[in-house]
N, C-alpha and C positions, 0 to 999 in steps of 0.2 A: 199765533198767526194763522199756521196751514189749516186747523182746526177751525177756526172764526171765519177763513176764507171759504173752506166747502160750507160751511152751515148758511152763510151770506148767499151762497152761488144756489143750493138748494132752494131756499126759501124763495130767490128770484126764479126761479126755473118755476114752483109752483104757484108763484102772483102770477105769472105771464099765463097759465095754463095748458103751458107746455104738457104732452105725453114723457111722465114720467117713472122713474122705476118702484121697486117699493123703497118709501122712503126710510123705514128701519132697516131695514138692510143695506141699501145704499151708504148709509149715514154709518153703519158697520164697518163694510167696506173700506170707505173715507178713512178710516183710523187704521193704521198700520199696523196699531199693538195688537189686533184682532187678527184672526184667518178664518173669515165668516164666510168664504164659500170654496168650495174645493177648487176653484179655478182661480183663486185669489182674486180675482173680479169680474164682472159680465163682458170684457174685452178677452178671457182667458189668456193673459200675459203671464201668470206665475210670477208675479214681479214684485217684491217689496220695498216700501222704502226706508224700512230699517236699516240703519247703517252702523250700529254698534259693533258687530262682528263685519269686519273688513279684511280686506287682502293682506295687510299688516298684521292681523291678530290672529285671523283664523287658524293658522297651528297651532293656537294654543288650548283650541277645544276641548274638553273633556267629557265625558258623561255625566249630566246631572242628576237624572234616575230614569228609572225604566218600569213598564207596565205590562204584564202580561196578559195577553185576549180569552188564554184558554183554549182557541181553537188552532189546530194544526193544517191549514189549508191557505193558496194563497191570499197575501194581503193588500190588495190594491187601496188605491184611494189614500185619504188622508185624513188625521182629526180634524176638526172643528174647533177656535177659541173664542168665545165671546165675551168678552167680561176677563171674570175670574171663572171662567166654567169653561173646560176642554169638553170634548163628543167625540166619544173614540167607537170605530164600529167594527164590526167582525165579517170574514166571509161568512157563508152557510154555517149556524141559523140565523145570520143575522143580529147579533145581540149588540145593542148600544150602551155606552157605559157615561154617563156625567160625573167627572171629576172635579173635584173644587181642589184649583191651583194656591189659592191661598191657605191650603191647611193640608199640605203634603199627601197633593194626589187623593185625598179622600173620596169614596164611592158615594156621589149625593144619591144617585138612582141607578137602577139596572133594567131596562127593557130587553127580554128576552121572549120575542115571539116564537109561537105552537106551529111550526109548517111539517106539511107531510114529507119525510123524507124521499118519495117517490119523486120529489123535483127534482134530485139531485141529476139523476142519468140523462135528464133528459136536457141539462144545461150543457153546451157545448164549453169546453175550454176550462175547466177546473169553477168551483163554487164561489167566486169571487164578488164584491160590491165593491162600487168606486166613492162609496163615504153617504153623509146624510147631508142635507141641507138644512140651512135657518130662514127664517122669517115671522117677523109681528107674534114673537113670542114662542115660536113651535119649532120643532124642530122634524123634519121630513123624512120618511125612511121608506124607499122602495125595495120590498123583499124579495128576494127570490122567486116567491111564486105568485109575484108580481101584484101583492096585497102593497098598497101604498097608507103609511100610516102618517097620523098628526101627533104629534106627542109635545105634553106642555113643558117647555123647555124649564120650567123649573122644578118639577116633580115626577116628571116621564109618563103622567099621566096620560093615556089615549085620548084625544079629542074627538077624531073620526078617522075611520078608515075605508078603504073605495079598493074594488078587483081591478085590475087593469087587462086581463088577461087570463088566458087558462092554459095551464101546463098539459092537460091533457092532449093536448092539440100540439104539445110544443113551444107554447108562448111561454118566458120567463125571464128576468132582470136580472142583470147584472149593472148597470149604470146608476150614477147620482140625479138626483133631479133640478131643475132650473126654476127657482122661484124669481116671478117676475109680476110687478104690481100686484094684485088679487089672485094672479094664478100660479099653479107650480105645474110645468111643462116636462113632461116625462116621456119614453121612449120605450122599444119593445125590442127582446132577444127572442131567437129561434129559427136564421135564418136555414140552419141546416137540419129542419122539422119543417121545412115548406112555408114557414108563416109569413102572411102578407104585413111587411111593417107598417108601422102607424105613429104618428105622434100624437099626444092628448096632451091637452089643457083642463086643469081640474081648478075650481074656486077653492082657495086657502079655506075661506070660512066654512065649508060643509063637505067640500070634496067631491060638489056634484060636478057633472061634466059640462066643458063649457064648449068645447070644440074639439073634434079628432080629423087627421089629415092624415091618409092612406098613401104609401109610397108608390103603389100603381094602383090603377082602377079608372072609372069612369070619373070625368070631370068631378061629379059631386063629389065623388069619395075623396079625390086628391088637392080638393079646395083649389083651384085654379077658375080665372078667367080667360078663357081659350086667346083672347083678343089681346089683355094687359098681360100677363104675364107670360115672360121671356126667357129666350137659351139662346145664349151670344146675342142679345140684341134682338133677336127676333120672336115673334109671338110664337106660342109654342102650339097654338091651333087645334082645332077639336078633337079629344080624343085621343091624345098625347100619351097619356097611360095606358092603353090597350093597342092602339095599334101598330103598336111594335112587338107585340106578342102574336103569338099562334094561338089560335084559338081563346081557352078558359086558362090558357096558363099562367096569368096573372094573379089569378086568382090563390097562387100558391107561389107566387113571385120572390119571396125574399125582401130585399129591400127594408133590412128590418134597422131600427133607431139604436143601437147602444152604447153611441161612442157621447163624446160632449156635446155641450149646446154654450152659444156665445149670444150676447146681446147689445145692442146699439138702443141706448134711448133716445135719442135723437129721431132716429130714423122709425123708431119703436119695432125692429126687425130682428125676431130671433134667427139664428145659423144652425146649422147642423148638416151632416151627412149621411147618406143613407148603405146601407150595405150591400153584397153581394145578389146577385140574382139565384134564385133557385132553381135547377140543379146546379150540382157543380159542372156537370156534363153539358159542355154547350149546347153540343148536338140537339139536345132535345128541347131547347127554347130557342130558336132561329129570332134573330131580327138585334136591335138597339135594347130590349129589355128596359126602356124608359119606364120608371124612375129610379134604377138602380141604381148606384155606384154614384150618386148626385147629390151636390152642393145646392142647398135648397135656404133661399129665404122666405121666412112667412112674416106676418103682420101679427102682432103678440096678443092682439084683441079679438083677433076673430080667424085667424088659422091662415087666411087667403095667402096664397104665395106669389110674391112679386118677381122673383127671379130665378132659374134654376139653369146649372152648368152638369151636364153628364161627363164626367171624366175617364170612365173606361165603358165605353159603350159596348153591348154584347160581351162583358168580364168570362173569360175565360181562365182566369187564374186565383179565384177568390180574395181579390183587393179592393178589399170594402174599405167603403169612405167614408167613414166614421170618425176620423180622426179629426182631433179638433182645429174649429177655426179662431186664429188670433187677429184681433182687430187692433188696428195702429191708424193715426193719422201723421200720414208722412210727405214729403215731397218727391216725387217719381219724375223723373226726365224732366224737371223742374215746373212742375206742376203739385200743387198741393193734392193730395188724394185721401178719401176716407179708404183704406186699403182693407182687405182680409187674404190674411193668409196661411196656406193648408199645406201640410207635409201629408203625401197621401200613401196608402199601402203600395201603390202601383210604382213608388220610387219616383214623384216627379213630386217637385214643390212649388208650389201654385202660388201667385200673388193676383189678387181679383180688386175691381174699383167694387165694393160692397155693397153703395148703393144703388149700381147699375147694372151688375155683374160682369162688366167687359172684362176680358181675361189679360192681364197685361204682361205676363211673366210665367212661363213653363218649362223647369230645369230641372234635370236629373239632382239629387241628393246624394246619390252614392254611383260612381262613378262605373260600377261594374253593372248597373240594371242592364237588361238586352232584349226585353220582350216587345221593345220598341224602340225606335229608333229617335222619336221625340216628338214632340206636338206641334200639331201643324199653326202655326201663326199668322197665315197671309190669309187676312178676312175676303179676299176676294177667293179663295180656293173652296169648294166645295166640302174640303177636308177642315173648314177652320174649325181649331177646338179639339181636333180629335189626334188620338196618338197612334202615330204610324206602324202599324205592328208587323214584326218580322215572322217571315212563315215559318222559319224553322220552329219556333217558339210558340207557335202557334196550335193550341191545343185541341182546338177542333178540327184544324184543318191537317193534321196528323191523323186524325180518326180516333173511333172508338178501341178501347183495347189495346191502345200503341202509348208506350212510355214515350214522353217528349222529358228529352234530359237537360240537365244543366241551365234551367231557366230563372233566370235572376231579376227581381228578388221570389224568394219562394211565398206561401201563399201568407203566412203571417207579415209580409210587405217589410219593406224598407224600416218604416216603421210602423208599429200598431197602436194601440189605444193609448199608449204611455206618453204624457203631454209633452209638450216643448214648454220653453219659456222666452221672453222678450225684454231686452233692458232699453227704455228709453234711453238712456246714458249712452252707450254703445249702439246700439240700431243695430242688433243683432240678435240672432234668434239660436235658442240654445235648443238642440234635437238630440234626444237617445234614439240610436238608429239600430239594423237589424243590418249585419254582412253575410244575407244567407241565402242560399238558391235550394233548387230543387228539382227533382224529377215527377212527370206529375202523368198517370195513365187516367183518361176517364173512363166509364163502363156506364150501361143502360141501368136506371134504376127507375120502379115504381114508386108511387106518391101513396103512404098510407097514412094516416091522421096521426099523430102522437111517435111516430115511428122516425128514423134518420132518414135522411134524404138527400144526400150527398153525391154520389155517382161518381168519384174521383178516389185513388191510392196515391198518398205524399209519400217521398223521401227526402230530408231536408239533410244542407250540409255545407261548409263555408264555401265559397269559389275557389276555383281549380286555382288561380294566381293571388290568393287573400295573402296576410299577412299573419293568416294561421289562426287571426280571432272571427269571434260570429258579430262582432259589433263595434262600431265607433259612438262616440260623442263630439258632433260638432258645431261648429259657429256658423251661422248661415248669412248672410246678406241677402236679403227676401226681395230688395229693387234691382240687383243686379243676377239673383240665380246663381250666385258663388259662394263655393266653402271657403270660410276665411281661416280654421283652422281645425284638423280634426285630431280625436286621440283613441289611437284603437283600443280595443276590449276581447277578453278570451273570449268572453260569452254578450249576449245580445244586451242592450242596454234596455231594459225592462223598467225601468225607474222614472216618475216624471220628473221634470227640472225644476229648477226655482234660481231666477236670478235676482239679484238685492241692490241696493243702493251703496251699499259696501264694497260693489266692484267684485263679488263673490258670486260664483253659480255652483250649484250643488246636484249632483246625484248619485243616483244608486246601483248599485251593479248586481246581478243573478249571484255572485260569492257571497254577498253580502257586506259590501262595502260601501260606506258613504263615502264620497270623497268632495272636496273643495276646491276649485280651479279658478284661475285667473280670468273675468269676463274678458280679457283685450286679448290676451295672449295664452288662454289653455292651459297654462302651468299648473300642475298640479301642487296644490297648499298645504290639503290635509288629508289623510284618509283614516276608516277606522272600522272594524271590521265586526259587524252586530252578530246576533247570534242564528239568521236565517237568511237567505236571499232575497234581495228587496225588489219587489215590483212594486211598492206605494209608489206615493207622491211627496217630496219633498218640503216641508212649508216652516214657516216662524213666524213668532209673537212673543209679545212681552208679557211678564208678569212680576209686579212686584221692582219696574222701572229696570228690570233686565231683561235684554234679547236671546231667546231659546230659538233653536232649530229640531224640528222633529220627527222621525221618519219609524214608518212601520215597515219590519220586518217579517216576513213569512213567504219562502218560495212556493213557487204554483202559478198558476195564469198559464197561457197556451204553452210558454218556452219552458214551464216548470211541470206541468201537468206530471209525466212522469214518477218526478218524486213524489208530487202533492196525491195523489191517487193511485202508486204503487205499479204503474203499468211498468212490461217489460217489455214488450213486443216492440221493436221497431218503428213499424207502421202506425201504432196505436197512438191517440192523440194526433190524427191527420198527419202525420208523420212527423212530430216535434219528438217524441220518444225518443226514437232513434239518432236524431240529430244534436240532441240534448246530453245524450248518455253520459258523457263527462260529467256533465253538473254535482251527480253525486259524490266525485271525488272531492267537492269544494265546500259542501253547505247541506245540510238535512231539515228537515222539517222543524217550523219554531212560529210562532205568534207574538210579537212584542213590539211594542213601541220603546224606541228610545230616545232621550232628549238630550240637546246637549245644551252647552253656555260655556263662556269664557269664564277660568279663574276669577273666584272674588277675590 
């Protein structure tokens, strides 16, 4: 009945001539037996309606099978499952495997791109990739060197490829892509090299470019209508992407777009966030530095911006705003709203009206956050929507070559890109978090294309009053802006969460544990230690009528860069090597997919 209802609804929408998503992909996402998109669905909820595995039996899980990827760097993202085929990706060199789930995981095809290894030192914070995407019989891979490849899903043959950027000037890729209608939408990495961020749409038929929107620059570059595009309900006005920058600094302004994307088919809007402004030395770029650190809502067909919200004007801490936007329809303050919830690196959890960009909630999702007291919510104030910065923790006010200490959170944020999940049954968000602070010393740096353009030295460590751990896994009420329960972890939780209709929430730990907890109470129900630290995202699917749970393990990413790249200087990895030095006592390099099931 569920499948029939979904099909009937899809036909009705098409008949009405409304803006629809890609029909093939939408149908596959609507079928919970698949895991057809990295985020679970267009809304980024990472929620599965499968309930064969539930809180009463999850403790009986056992390993069903494993698969070695052959690569020993950080494994982010997750496999996709379309029918009885699983698509597995790796970090650089970005190999893609198609596995036959109905034939003991036989390798149907393998695609191994030939990339110049010179791209590796240009990639910030490990050689990760957050996975492939699917639509209309094609698998899309966005490689480290920014080549986008469309592969035939059945054979692995290359249908087309296009270059999205230039590693010679620091442009690389770590993200997945978002298929919408007849386009795929992609971002770019490289904020630590002075790259100017952009989002680009390519036509899925042949890879031709449909539109490109930069994060900062002239109105024609950032695709805004000065009178119609709004920020906190007010028109952005002319030259909004240049008039808060000094001179031409916007041309190397950062604001890269390497995070997660979501899509509302009814509004035909794509949502994503932009990253840090360049350089990390705030004294070299006075002003609000728009539109770095910004949530953006854009028309999927044209790229034109409907609204912006800049979370951290004139960022002084590297609090990239690229984390996922989770779309839900809920009643808030007694009124039904189309909501967007975002857990930012800066430590604030935001709830907004995704149609208008109205700010509804902005609260700290880790109590130790201290760089700002609060976000001003009084609409009559000239500070409306702005975080109120504490002078002691302002790296610019303290000056160049001055070490500002005990800033919470650290640059990797209260949450980095590891995606949260949402359960419509509990109406709670399940959030992997970092419980880490830092010392931050900015210094003057000059720009050279293709060379690091950072301008700060960092050290990271747990808060002084911490329980001793560097992470928490929390349940969050997005309407109230409150933590419902919190589970402390020894290290940051760098894994994407999964919520299911079985009232189970899954996540992984940097030591390598897959954990299952009760969605209502947080009670731990199951754990299993995989061969390497987990920075991948938990997913679930069915094969042969049986539900499975899968997770990639392979320590790395920013938190695990010391292990992944063999670094020992505490200041390397932008401070992460020293902060996570103890991680090597608990795990080692690996690259494996582990799949779990209930006993037969």
